[in-house]
C-alpha positions as CSV (number, residue, x, y, z in Angstrom):
1,X,-18.1,94.4,-38.2
2,X,-16.0,94.7,-35.2
3,X,-12.3,93.8,-35.7
4,X,-10.4,91.3,-33.5
5,X,-8.6,94.4,-32.0
6,X,-11.8,96.1,-31.2
7,X,-13.4,93.0,-29.8
8,X,-10.4,92.4,-27.4
9,X,-10.6,96.1,-26.3
10,X,-14.3,95.9,-25.6
11,X,-13.6,92.6,-23.6
12,X,-11.0,94.2,-21.7
13,X,-13.1,97.4,-20.9
14,X,-15.8,95.1,-19.6
15,X,-13.4,93.2,-17.4
16,X,-12.1,96.4,-16.0
17,X,-15.7,97.4,-15.1
18,X,-16.2,94.4,-13.1
19,X,-16.4,94.1,-9.2
20,X,-14.1,91.4,-8.2
21,X,-10.7,90.8,-6.8
22,X,-8.8,91.4,-9.8
23,X,-10.1,95.1,-9.9
24,X,-10.0,95.6,-6.2
25,X,-6.2,95.4,-5.9
26,X,-5.2,99.1,-5.9
27,X,-1.6,98.4,-6.2
28,X,0.4,95.0,-6.8
29,X,0.5,93.0,-3.6
30,X,4.0,91.8,-2.9
31,X,4.9,88.0,-2.9
32,X,5.8,88.2,0.8
33,X,2.4,89.6,1.7
34,X,0.7,87.2,-0.7
35,X,2.4,84.2,1.4
36,X,1.2,85.8,4.5
37,X,-2.3,86.3,3.3
38,X,-2.5,82.6,2.3
39,X,-1.4,81.4,5.6
40,X,-3.8,83.8,7.3
41,X,-6.6,82.4,5.3
42,X,-5.6,78.7,5.7
43,X,-5.8,79.3,9.5
44,X,-9.3,80.5,9.4
45,X,-10.2,76.9,8.5
46,X,-12.9,75.6,6.2
47,X,-15.6,74.6,8.8
48,X,-19.2,74.1,7.6
49,X,-21.2,77.0,8.8
50,X,-18.8,79.6,8.4
51,X,-20.8,82.4,6.7
52,X,-17.6,83.7,5.1
53,X,-16.5,80.5,3.5
54,X,-17.4,81.6,0.0
55,X,-15.5,84.9,0.4
56,X,-12.6,82.9,1.8
57,X,-12.4,80.7,-1.1
58,X,-12.8,83.7,-3.7
59,X,-9.7,85.4,-1.9
60,X,-7.7,82.2,-1.7
61,X,-8.4,81.8,-5.4
62,X,-7.1,85.3,-6.2
63,X,-4.0,84.8,-4.1
64,X,-3.1,81.3,-5.8
65,X,-3.6,83.2,-9.1
66,X,-1.1,85.8,-8.1
67,X,1.3,83.3,-6.8
68,X,1.2,81.6,-10.3
69,X,-1.0,78.6,-9.7
70,X,-4.0,79.1,-12.1
71,X,-5.1,75.5,-11.5
72,X,-5.4,76.1,-7.8
73,X,-7.0,79.3,-8.5
74,X,-9.8,77.9,-10.6
75,X,-10.3,75.2,-8.1
76,X,-10.8,77.7,-5.1
77,X,-13.2,79.8,-7.3
78,X,-15.2,76.6,-7.9
79,X,-15.2,76.0,-4.1
80,X,-16.5,79.6,-3.4
81,X,-19.5,79.1,-5.7
82,X,-20.3,75.7,-4.0
83,X,-19.9,77.2,-0.5
84,X,-22.1,80.1,-1.5
85,X,-24.7,77.6,-2.7
86,X,-24.8,76.0,0.6
87,X,-24.7,78.9,2.8
88,X,-27.4,80.8,0.9
89,X,-29.4,77.7,0.1
90,X,-29.6,78.5,-3.5
91,X,-27.9,77.8,-6.8
92,X,-27.6,81.5,-7.9
93,X,-27.9,84.8,-6.6
94,X,-26.2,88.2,-6.5
95,X,-23.5,86.8,-4.2
96,X,-22.0,85.1,-7.3
97,X,-21.4,88.4,-9.1
98,X,-17.8,88.7,-7.7
99,X,-17.1,85.0,-8.2
100,X,-18.2,85.1,-11.8
101,X,-16.1,88.2,-12.2
102,X,-13.0,86.5,-10.8
103,X,-13.6,83.6,-13.3
104,X,-14.1,86.0,-16.2
105,X,-10.7,87.4,-15.4
106,X,-9.0,84.2,-14.9
107,X,-10.1,82.8,-18.2
108,X,-9.0,85.9,-19.8
109,X,-5.5,85.6,-18.5
110,X,-5.5,81.9,-19.6
111,X,-6.2,83.1,-23.1
112,X,-9.6,81.6,-23.2
113,X,-11.5,84.6,-24.3
114,X,-14.7,82.7,-25.2
115,X,-15.0,81.1,-21.6
116,X,-14.2,84.8,-20.3
117,X,-17.2,86.0,-22.4
118,X,-19.4,83.3,-20.9
119,X,-18.7,84.5,-17.4
120,X,-19.1,88.2,-18.5
121,X,-22.5,87.3,-19.6
122,X,-23.4,85.5,-16.4
123,X,-22.5,88.6,-14.4
124,X,-24.7,90.8,-16.6
125,X,-27.7,88.2,-16.3
126,X,-27.3,88.3,-12.3
127,X,-27.1,92.1,-12.1
128,X,-30.2,92.3,-14.2
129,X,-32.0,89.8,-12.3
130,X,-30.9,91.0,-8.9
131,X,-30.7,94.8,-9.1
132,X,-29.3,96.6,-6.1
133,X,-32.0,98.1,-3.9
134,X,-30.3,101.5,-4.3
135,X,-29.6,102.8,-7.8
136,X,-26.5,104.7,-6.4
137,X,-25.0,101.8,-4.7
138,X,-23.5,98.3,-5.5
139,X,-25.6,95.5,-4.5
140,X,-25.4,94.8,-0.7
141,X,-23.8,91.4,-1.3
142,X,-21.0,92.9,-3.3
143,X,-20.5,95.8,-0.8
144,X,-20.2,93.2,1.9
145,X,-17.7,91.0,0.0
146,X,-15.6,94.1,-0.9
147,X,-15.6,95.3,2.7
148,X,-14.5,91.7,3.9
149,X,-11.8,91.4,1.3
150,X,-10.4,95.0,1.8
151,X,-10.3,94.3,5.6
152,X,-8.5,91.0,5.0
153,X,-6.0,92.6,2.7
154,X,-5.4,95.4,5.2
155,X,-5.6,97.9,2.4
156,X,-8.0,100.6,3.7
157,X,-9.7,99.6,6.9
158,X,-11.9,102.8,6.9
159,X,-13.0,102.0,3.3
160,X,-13.6,98.4,4.4
161,X,-16.0,99.5,7.3
162,X,-17.7,102.0,5.0
163,X,-18.8,99.3,2.5
164,X,-20.1,97.0,5.3
165,X,-22.1,100.2,6.5
166,X,-23.5,100.5,3.0
167,X,-24.4,96.8,2.8
168,X,-26.2,97.0,6.3
169,X,-28.2,100.0,5.2
170,X,-29.6,98.2,2.2
171,X,-30.0,94.8,3.9
172,X,-30.0,95.1,7.8
173,X,-30.9,91.5,8.6
174,X,-27.4,90.1,7.8
175,X,-25.9,89.5,11.3
176,X,-22.5,88.6,10.1
177,X,-22.2,91.8,8.1
178,X,-23.2,93.9,11.4
179,X,-20.5,91.8,13.3
180,X,-17.7,92.6,10.9
181,X,-18.7,96.2,10.6
182,X,-18.5,96.5,14.3
183,X,-15.2,94.6,14.7
184,X,-13.8,96.9,11.8
185,X,-14.8,99.9,13.9
186,X,-13.1,98.3,17.1
187,X,-9.8,97.9,15.0
188,X,-9.5,101.7,14.7
189,X,-9.3,101.8,18.5
190,X,-6.8,98.9,18.8
191,X,-4.1,100.8,20.4
192,X,-6.4,102.9,22.7
193,X,-5.6,102.6,26.5
194,X,-9.0,104.1,27.5
195,X,-11.4,101.6,25.7
196,X,-13.8,102.4,23.1
197,X,-16.0,105.5,22.9
198,X,-19.4,105.0,24.7
199,X,-21.5,104.7,21.5
200,X,-19.1,102.1,20.0
201,X,-19.1,100.1,23.1
202,X,-22.8,100.0,22.9
203,X,-22.8,99.0,19.2
204,X,-20.5,95.9,20.3
205,X,-23.1,95.1,23.0
206,X,-25.9,95.1,20.5
207,X,-23.8,93.1,17.9
208,X,-23.0,90.6,20.7
209,X,-26.7,90.1,21.5
210,X,-27.5,89.5,17.7
211,X,-24.6,87.3,17.3
212,X,-24.3,85.2,20.6
213,X,-22.2,82.4,19.1
214,X,-19.5,84.7,17.7
215,X,-16.7,84.1,20.3
216,X,-14.3,86.5,18.6
217,X,-16.8,89.2,19.1
218,X,-17.4,88.1,22.7
219,X,-13.7,88.2,23.5
220,X,-13.3,91.6,22.0
221,X,-16.3,93.0,24.0
222,X,-14.8,91.5,27.2
223,X,-11.4,93.0,26.5
224,X,-13.0,96.5,26.2
225,X,-15.1,96.1,29.4
226,X,-11.7,95.2,31.1
227,X,-10.1,98.4,29.6
228,X,-12.9,100.4,31.3
229,X,-11.8,98.9,34.6
230,X,-14.2,96.1,35.2
231,X,-12.9,93.0,36.9
232,X,-13.3,90.2,34.0
233,X,-11.1,87.2,35.3
234,X,-14.0,84.8,36.0
235,X,-15.9,85.8,32.6
236,X,-12.5,85.3,30.8
237,X,-12.1,81.8,32.2
238,X,-15.9,80.9,31.2
239,X,-15.3,82.3,27.8
240,X,-12.1,80.3,27.4
241,X,-14.1,77.2,28.1
242,X,-16.5,78.0,25.2
243,X,-13.7,79.0,22.8
244,X,-11.8,75.7,23.4
245,X,-14.9,73.7,22.6
246,X,-15.0,75.2,19.1
247,X,-13.0,74.1,16.1
248,X,-9.5,75.5,15.9
249,X,-9.6,78.7,13.8
250,X,-8.0,82.2,13.7
251,X,-11.7,83.1,13.7
252,X,-12.5,81.3,17.1
253,X,-11.1,84.1,19.2
254,X,-8.3,82.2,20.8
255,X,-5.6,84.7,20.0
256,X,-7.4,87.9,21.5
257,X,-8.5,85.6,24.5
258,X,-4.8,84.9,25.2
259,X,-4.1,88.6,25.2
260,X,-6.8,89.1,27.7
261,X,-5.3,86.3,29.8
262,X,-1.9,88.0,29.6
263,X,-3.1,91.4,30.5
264,X,-5.9,90.7,33.2
265,X,-5.3,87.1,34.5
266,X,-1.8,86.1,34.5
267,X,0.9,85.1,32.2
268,X,1.3,81.5,33.8
269,X,-2.5,81.0,33.2
270,X,-2.0,82.0,29.8
271,X,0.5,79.3,29.3
272,X,-1.6,76.8,31.0
273,X,-4.6,77.6,28.7
274,X,-2.7,77.4,25.4
275,X,-1.0,74.2,26.5
276,X,-4.5,72.8,27.3
277,X,-5.6,73.6,23.8
278,X,-2.5,71.9,22.4
279,X,-3.2,68.7,24.3
280,X,-6.7,68.5,22.6
281,X,-5.3,69.5,19.1
282,X,-1.6,68.7,19.1
283,X,-1.2,68.9,15.3
284,X,-2.8,72.4,14.7
285,X,-0.3,74.7,13.5
286,X,-2.3,77.7,14.3
287,X,-2.3,76.7,18.0
288,X,1.5,76.2,17.9
289,X,1.8,79.7,16.5
290,X,-0.2,81.1,19.4
291,X,1.8,79.0,21.9
292,X,5.0,80.4,20.5
293,X,3.7,83.8,21.1
294,X,2.6,83.1,24.6
295,X,6.1,81.9,25.5
296,X,7.6,85.0,24.0
297,X,5.5,87.1,26.1
298,X,6.6,85.1,29.3
299,X,10.1,85.3,28.4
300,X,10.6,88.8,26.8
301,X,7.8,90.8,28.6
302,X,7.3,89.2,32.0
303,X,10.7,87.8,33.1
304,X,12.6,90.3,35.2
305,X,15.2,87.6,35.9
306,X,16.6,85.0,33.6
307,X,13.8,82.7,32.8
308,X,13.6,79.0,33.8
309,X,15.9,76.8,31.3
310,X,12.9,74.5,30.7
311,X,10.7,77.5,29.8
312,X,13.3,78.8,27.3
313,X,13.8,75.3,25.9
314,X,10.0,74.9,25.2
315,X,9.8,78.4,23.6
316,X,12.9,77.6,21.4
317,X,11.3,74.3,20.3
318,X,8.0,75.8,19.6
319,X,9.5,78.8,17.5
320,X,11.5,76.5,15.4
321,X,8.3,74.2,14.9
322,X,6.3,77.4,13.8
323,X,9.1,78.5,11.4
324,X,9.1,75.1,9.8
325,X,5.2,75.2,9.5
326,X,5.1,78.8,8.0
327,X,8.2,78.6,5.8
328,X,7.3,81.7,3.7
329,X,6.5,83.9,6.6
330,X,9.4,83.3,8.8
331,X,10.8,86.9,9.6
332,X,8.9,87.7,12.6
333,X,9.3,84.3,14.2
334,X,13.0,84.2,13.6
335,X,13.4,87.6,15.1
336,X,11.5,86.3,18.2
337,X,13.6,83.1,18.2
338,X,16.8,85.1,18.3
339,X,15.5,87.3,21.1
340,X,14.6,84.3,23.2
341,X,17.9,82.6,22.5
342,X,19.6,86.0,23.8
343,X,17.9,85.4,27.2
344,X,19.4,81.9,27.4
345,X,22.8,81.4,29.2
346,X,24.0,79.5,26.2
347,X,22.1,81.0,23.4
348,X,23.8,84.3,22.6
349,X,25.8,82.8,19.7
350,X,22.7,81.4,18.1
351,X,21.0,84.7,18.6
352,X,23.6,86.6,16.7
353,X,23.9,84.0,14.0
354,X,20.2,84.4,13.4
355,X,20.2,88.1,13.2
356,X,23.2,88.1,10.8
357,X,21.5,85.8,8.4
358,X,18.4,87.7,8.5
359,X,20.4,91.1,7.9
360,X,21.7,89.4,4.7
361,X,18.0,88.7,3.5
362,X,16.4,90.5,0.6
363,X,13.5,92.2,2.5
364,X,10.9,94.7,1.8
365,X,11.1,98.3,3.4
366,X,8.5,97.5,6.3
367,X,10.1,94.1,6.9
368,X,13.6,95.8,7.0
369,X,12.3,98.2,9.6
370,X,10.9,95.4,11.8
371,X,14.3,93.7,11.6
372,X,16.6,96.6,12.1
373,X,14.4,97.9,15.0
374,X,14.4,94.7,16.8
375,X,18.3,94.1,16.1
376,X,18.7,97.7,17.7
377,X,17.0,96.8,20.9
378,X,18.7,93.4,21.0
379,X,22.2,95.2,20.6
380,X,21.1,97.8,23.3
381,X,19.7,95.4,25.9
382,X,21.3,92.1,25.3
383,X,24.7,93.1,24.0
384,X,25.1,96.4,25.8
385,X,26.5,98.0,22.4
386,X,24.5,101.3,22.5
387,X,26.5,103.0,19.6
388,X,25.7,100.1,17.1
389,X,22.1,100.1,18.5
390,X,21.8,103.7,17.6
391,X,23.1,103.3,14.1
392,X,20.4,100.5,13.6
393,X,17.8,102.8,15.0
394,X,18.8,105.4,12.5
395,X,18.8,102.8,9.7
396,X,15.1,102.0,10.7
397,X,14.1,105.6,10.7
398,X,15.9,106.4,7.4
399,X,13.6,104.1,5.5
400,X,10.7,106.3,4.2
401,X,8.0,104.0,5.0
402,X,5.5,104.8,7.8
403,X,5.2,102.0,10.4
404,X,5.1,101.4,14.2
405,X,8.8,100.3,13.9
406,X,9.9,103.6,12.4
407,X,8.1,105.7,15.1
408,X,9.4,103.5,17.8
409,X,13.0,103.8,16.7
410,X,12.6,107.6,16.5
411,X,11.3,107.6,20.0
412,X,14.4,105.5,21.0
413,X,16.8,107.7,19.5
414,X,15.3,110.8,21.3
415,X,15.5,108.9,24.6
416,X,19.2,107.8,24.0
417,X,20.1,111.4,23.0
418,X,18.7,112.8,26.2
419,X,20.7,110.1,28.1
420,X,23.8,111.5,26.6
421,X,24.6,108.9,23.9
422,X,25.9,110.2,20.6
423,X,24.0,113.3,21.4
424,X,25.2,115.4,18.6
425,X,25.0,112.8,16.0
426,X,21.4,111.9,16.8
427,X,20.6,115.6,16.8
428,X,22.1,116.1,13.3
429,X,20.3,112.9,12.0
430,X,16.8,113.9,13.4
431,X,17.1,117.3,11.9
432,X,17.7,116.0,8.4
433,X,15.2,113.2,8.8
434,X,12.6,113.2,5.9
435,X,9.0,112.1,6.3
436,X,7.6,109.3,4.1
C-alpha cells in the first residue's frame, strides 16, 4: 500500500508533467512584471467573439494566483472554461487540457489534494479521448495556447512562433493561429528600417486575406508597405475609420495605427485621431494611455521650439490621469511626465522632483536602466549638465542586464567621448565594462 509521502510524491510528479501555466514559467516572474501583464491583459478586453478569450482568462487566472489572490484565480480559470465552451461550441475538448492543469495546480497549492486529483484525472481523460494527430507533438490546441502564452509573457518569442507553427502544421484551418504566427514573425523585424523580407511580407498578405476582420494585422501590413516606400496616407485614413468603429481594445490595432499616422501622415493628424477616439469613448483608460503617448511624441520628438503651453498642459493632464489609472505600472509614464514638464517654461522644478523621487525607488535592473538612461538624457539636453549625464549613462551601462537602454547609453558615452567630454574617464570605463 502506498504511503502518504509516496502518494504526495506521485501527485507532485504528475503535476510537474502537466502542460499548463504553472509549468510554463521558466523563472519566477517579478511582481512588477506581473502587474504590467495584468494591465496588458485587462486592456485587451473581454468582448464576445475574441477567439483568444479562453487563453486570456487562463493567463489572468495564473497572474492573480502569482499576485496572491487564489479566489480571483479560480474565478478566471472558471471563466476560461466557459469562454472555451462558447468559442468552440462544445462543453469539452482538448482546449481544456491547459485549463484543467491550472486548476489541478491551484487546488494543490490550496491544500485540497483530492480536488487536485480530480482535475488530473480529467486531464488524462481528455488526452486519451483527444490524442494529438502527431505522436511526437503536443496536441495542436496545447501548442497554440503555449505559443500565445509565451508571446504574451515575452519569455521567448522564437519559441512562441515555433509552437504556433507546430499547431498550424497539425491543424491548418485555425485562422487565428496563423495570424498570431505571422504577427510573431513580424515582431522579429520590429526595428527593421527596410521592412520585411519578401517571403514574410507575402505571408502577411495571405494571412490578411484569410483574416480580413483582423485590424491589428491590417495595420501592421500597411506599416510594412509604407516601409517599402509605398504611399499609404489614404489607406491609413480608411483603416482608421474601421479601427475606430470596433470596441476599444489593445488588440484593435489603434496603437500601431497611431504610429503609422505619426511616421507617415502627420503628428497633428495623429493627435486629432486619438482625440476623436476619446470623444467617443471618454472613459477608456487604454485610449487615455494612447493619447498620452501621442502628446509625448508631439512634445519630445516633433517640437523643435518650445511647444504651445496648451499642448503641454494637455499632455501633463493626460499623463497624470494615466499614472492614476495604472498605479502599479507608473515608471515609464512618470519618466515621460518629467520629460514633458522639463519642456515647460515653469515645469523644470517639477521635472527634477519627479526624477529625484524615482531615483529613490526600489527598482529592478531593467527598470533602473530605463530610469538612469532617461535621466542622463534629461541632464544633458534639458539641464546642460553633461558631466553628471555621463555618470548616469555609466550607471546604466554598468548594470549587467542586456536591454535597449544599456546599448543606448554605451552609444551615448562613445559619442560624448568623441566630442571631448570626460574622454579619459569614458575610455577607462568602456575598457573595463563587462558584458551581461
